[in-house]
N, C-alpha and C positions, 0 to 999 in steps of 0.2 A: 796717386797714393792709393794703396790697397784698402779695401774695406776694413774698418776697425770695429771690433765687437764693442758695443756700447757698455760703458762702465756704470753699473748701478751704484749711486752714491747714497749719502745719508738722508733719511727723512727724520725730521725732529717734530714731534707732535706734542701739543699741550692738550689737556683733557677738554677744556672749554672752548679753545680757539685753535684749531689745527693750523700749523704753519705750512708754507708751501714746500714743495719737494726741493731737496738739494739736488740739482740737475743731474739726470742720467745722461751724461754728455759723451759725445765721441771724444776720443783721446786728444785731438788737437782742435776741437771746436769750442766756441764759446759755450758757457753753461746753457742748458736748455731752459725754455720758459717753464714757469711753475706748472705743475700737473696735479690732478686730483690724487689724493692719497689712497692707494690700494696696495695689497700685498705684492702685486706684480711689480710695482715701482718702488715700494718701500724697501729701504736698505739699512736704516739704522734708527735708533731712537734713544732718548734718555728717559728719565723717569717722568711721570705725569706731573701736571702743574700743582696738584694737591700736595702741600708741604708735608702732610702726614703720611703720604704714600711711601711704601718701602722703596729702598734704593734699587735702581735697576741693576741687574747682574747678568753675567754670562752663565751659560749652563755649566754645571760642575764637571770637571774632568772625570773620565770614566775608568782610568787605569788604576792600578794598585799603589802607585807611588804618590807621595806628596810632591809638590812642585816648587822649585826655587827659581828665582829670577835675578839676573845681573844685567847691567847696562854698560856697553862699551862705546867709547868714542875713539874711532880709529882714523888715523891720518896716513894716507899713502903718499909719502914724500917723493916717490918716483913717478907720480902721475899728476898732471895738471887737471883741474876740474874741467870736464868737457863742456859744460853748459855755461859756466861763469868763469872764464879763464882768469879774470882779474882776482878771483878769490884765492888763487894759488893752489896748493896741494888739495887733492880730493879728500874730503872728510866724510865719514859715514857714522851713523848711529845704528847700533845693533843691540837688540834685546836677546839675552841668552836665557833659555828655559832648560831646566834639567831636573832629573829625579833627585828628590831631596829627602833628608831625614825628617820624619813627622815632628811637628811641634817646634821647629827651629825657624829662624828668620823673623823679619818684621811683619807688620800688617800688610795685606795685599795692596799692591801699588794701584794708583788711579789708572784708568784706561788711557787717557791722554793727559798732556799738560793743559792747563787752562788756556794758554796762548795757542796751542795747536787746535784746541776746540774752537776758540774764537775765530781763528783764521779760516777754519773749515766752514763755519757758519757764515762768515763774512763773504767768502768767495761764492758759496752756493745759495745762500739765502740773504742777499744784501738787505740791510735794514732790519733784519730780524732782532726781536728783543729777547729771544730765548736765551736763558743764562748759560754761557759756555761752561760754567762750573758744573752744571748738571750732566752735560755730555762728558766732561772730563772725569767725573767721579763714578762712572759705571763700575760696578763691583767686579773685580777679577779674582783669581784663585791662587796665583803664584806669589810666594813670599820672598821679598828681596833679601838677598844675602843668607838664605837658608843653607845649612850645612849639606853638602852633597851626599847622596846615597853611595854606598860602596860599590865598586865595580866599574867596568868600562862599557860604554854604550855607543850605538851608532849615532852619527850626526846627520841631521836634516836641516838644510838651509831653506828658508821660506822667503819669497819675494812677492810683495803686494801688487795690486793693480795700479795702473798709471793714474795719477792724481790722488791716490789713496795713501794715507799713512800706514805704517807697518802695523799699527794697533788693530786694523781691521781683520788681521789673521790671528789675533790673540787667542781666541777660543781653540783653534786648531793647534797652535803652538803649545798651549797648556795641556791639551789632551794628549798629544804625542809625548810630551815629557812625562806625563803620568803613566804612560804605557812603556816607558823605558827607553826614551830617546833624548839626546841632547839636541836642542833646537836653536839655531841662529836665525832670528827674525830681523831682516835687513831693511832699513829705510834707504832709499836712493835719493840723495840730496838734490834739491831743486826740481824734483819730480812729483812733489805732493804739496798740498795747500800750505802746510807748515810743518817743519821738523825742528824740534827744540834740541839745543846743545847744552852741555853742563855749564858753560860760561854765561848763560843767560840769553844767548842769541836764539832766535827762531827764524830759520831761513824759509822763504816762501818759494813758490813754484816759478821757475824761470822759463819753462818751455811748455806750459800747459795751453797757452793760447796761440803760440807760434811754433810750428815744428822746427826742430833743428835741421841743419844741413845733413842730408842722408836719411831724413824721415824716420820711420819706425825702426828700420834696421840699425840706425845709429843708437837708438834707445836700447834695443836688445844687446847690441855689442857692448855698450857701456855697462849695462847691468852684468854681463858676463865677466867683465873686468872687475867690477865691484865684488862679485861673489868669489872670484879666484883670489883676490886680495884678502878677503875675509878668511878664506881657507888657509892662506899663507900664515895669517896671524894666529889662527886657532891650532894649526897642526905643525908649525915650524919648530925649529930648534929653540927659539925664544918666544914662546906663545904670548899673546896679548891678553889672555884670560886666566885668572888665577886657578880655575878648575879644569884647565885644558887636559889634565891627566885623565879625566873621565871619558874622553873621546877615543873611540876605536877608529883610528885613521884609515883602516882598510874598509870601513863600511860607512860611506858617505852618500847621501841622497839629496835631492832638491825637489821642491814643489813650488808652484807659484800660481797666483790668480791673474787672469787676463794678461796684461803685458808681462807680469811675472811668470806666467805659464809659458808664454812664447820665449822668454829669456831662459827658461830651463833648458829647452832644446839647444839654444845658442851656447849656453854654458857647457853642456855636455859635449858639444862638438869641439869646444876649445880646451876643455879641462878633463882629462881622463880620471881624475880623482873622484868625480861624481859618478857613482856606480849605477844610479837609478833615478828616473825623473818622472814628475807628474805635471801635466798642464791642466789646470782647472779653468776651463771655459775661455781660453784665450786664443784669438786668431793667430796662427803661425805666420811670422813675418820673415823667417829665414828658412832656407832649404836644408833638408837632411844632407849631410856631406855625401859625396859620391861613394865613399867607402862605408857609409852607414855610421852607426854608433858603436862599432866593434862588438855587436851582440848585446849591448847593455839594455836592460828592460826599461820600458816606457809605458806610462798610463795616461790615456786621454780621458778626462772626466768632465762631462759637460751637461748643459741643459738639454732638454729633449729635442730642441731644434738644431743641435750642433751638427747634425747630418747635412744641413743646408750650407755649411761653411766649406767652401771648396778647398781651403788650405788644410782642413782636417782630412778630407778625402785624399789629397795629394800626399800629406805627411804619412798617413796610415799605410799607404802602399810603399812608402820609401823606407820605413823603419825595418831594420835588419835583425833585431833581437826579439826576445819575448815582448809581446805587446797586447794591450787590451784597450777597448774603447767602451767606456761605460756612459750611457745616457740615463739621466735621472728624470723620470716623468714628473711634471708638475713644477719644475724649477725654472728660475730665470737666471740671468747673468750674476746677480748679486747673491744668489742662494748659497754660494760656496765660500762666503765670508761670514763674519759675525753680524753683519748689518741687519738682515731681515729678522733675526732673533731679537735684537734690541727693539725693533719696531713693534714686534708682537707683544712686548712687555707692556705697551701702553694701549693695547686693544686693537691694533690695526690688523684686520683679517680679511680674507677673501676665500670663500668656500671653493672657488674654482682652482685654487693653487694648493700645492703641498704646504703643510704648516711650516713656519720658519724653524720651529724646534726639530721637526722631522728632517728638514733639509740639513740643518747643522749636524744632526746625528748621522745621517747618511754620508755627509762629507767626511766626518771624522772616521766612520767605519771603513769607507772605501780607501781613503788615503792610508790609514793605519794598516789595512789588510795588504795593500801593495808593498809598503815598506817592511812589514813583517815577513812577507814572502821573499822579497828581493834582497833585503839586508840582514834578515835573521834566519832565513831558510825554513820558515814555517809555512807549510802549504795552506792556501786559503781557498776553500770551495767557492766563496763569493765571487771570485774572479774567473770562474770556469763555466758559469751558466746561471740560469734563473735560480733565485733563492727564495723559498717561502717566507723567510724572515724579512726580506727586502724586495718586495714585488715591484717597487718603483724603479729598480735598477735594471736596465736592459744591457746585457753583455754582448758585445760584438767580438767574435773570435777571428783569428787570422784565417 
């Protein structure tokens, strides 16, 4: 089995009595032993134990649009679930983020369901007394059922890291929507600690401790099928989302973290509808096809040690279209998700690392710059060399 980039999961901290790390575990390994809390290992947090403390919140989206959110439960009747065949047809939960009319929709939704939060704590911090309600209630910025803004917008599909729920990319999803994108944030069923469904079920991870037949490439292949099915339901003749008319079906991109980043390449190789892709710090498990990606642009965005990943070196030389390799100094594997930002909210810090807020800002900036250029045709100098505004970002050109 090839080396798997370690997934930085959640750290939950109480002010008076820090709890152990939620294991930074290899994709198919058992959870790692508890580790000291530092910003290099920290990946998420809820509010402090002081009940008078302010509610933990994600950074505010930076674009001009308000953000709406819808939730889809999709069932692929043509495909049996690959991990639990007895479950029948493949089911997926998808959060849809979109540019919205200001002042419409309900209060921002919780970050996770309480059961999703409980299962995440149970799997990664067995015996922890930390209230899952606090993790679930982290403040977001998207308003459920908000009225859509007028116009048609590019679509970006987001895929989370292995073992991580889709919520860990909420900040990026909200920010992209605020900048004028429709975003489909996909949970891959049986690949996360817990995924809640509208009928009250919360399905746990079936392959986190034992790899499936076919190993990592089975996961990326399955995720590619998940994404193609989601695209079918969003862009087909009878779409499964009430605001599907917002989507410009000629401008579709995909980005993912860790396994989701690896799956982005796999999806693009299988589905020409995806016009541009981003891998955020995920080891590539599949080869670029012999014919390349038909010239479609691809961004590799990783921690400063990403140059040590041989799969990145190999993929870089195999890409046939516009490409960039951005390394962000001071980051770690979890820096491209919400999780370090949430840890910082309770005072977790390490002067030797980039601040979590800055990592979140740079992730949003780099991903949005890539999609603005590749899907909207807006040139982005950030992608062409050193930027005084973003000195942490090292740009590798072809």
